C-alpha positions, 0 to 999 in steps of 0.5 A: 182651392189650393194648399201650400204644399203636397205634404200638408204645409211642411214646407212651401212649394218651390217658386210660389207654386200651389198644389190642388187639395186632395189626391187626384184632383188635377184635371189632366196632364199639363206641360209646365216649366220645372220649378227648380233652377237645378236638379241633381239625380243620384243613382240608387240602382241595385243589381244582383250580387257581383254586378256593379251598381251605384246603390251598392257603392255608397250612393245613398250616403252621397244622396243624404249628404247633398240633401242635407246641404240643400236643407241646411242652406235653405236651397229647397225652393231652388234646387232638387236633389233626388234619388233615381233609378238606373241611369244605365251607367252603373259601371262608372258609378256612383253617378250624379247627373246635374240638370239642366247643365247636362253635367255627369259626375261619375265614380263619386264618393262621399269625399267628392260631395264637397266638390259637387257642392262648390261647383253646383250648389254654393253658386245658388245660395244667393238665388235662394234669398 
């Protein structure tokens, strides 16, 4: 049997997917398509003091602002915004990767979130209805 989501029904899974009940009930690895039209990865990596790192330059605030937009505009089933580990580009950070487009926003600040929203998220709003 299946449940409506991994979190016990808090929100439906993307694109009509259903998830098996109980942890570890999947028989084995499967190769499937990503269930989102777009994925935004925000680097949250932290390093030792004095070494450039996205996580010490405000990336958590950027992640929160993007997630808040997705939730407020009912895009959770269309786009995934996730914090990531090191993208190996901390000297340019904070960094946001957009997939599948292969777009890299570097040196992002909270003030830049509106541009990312306009270019990457707002066009998806019609797709979520």
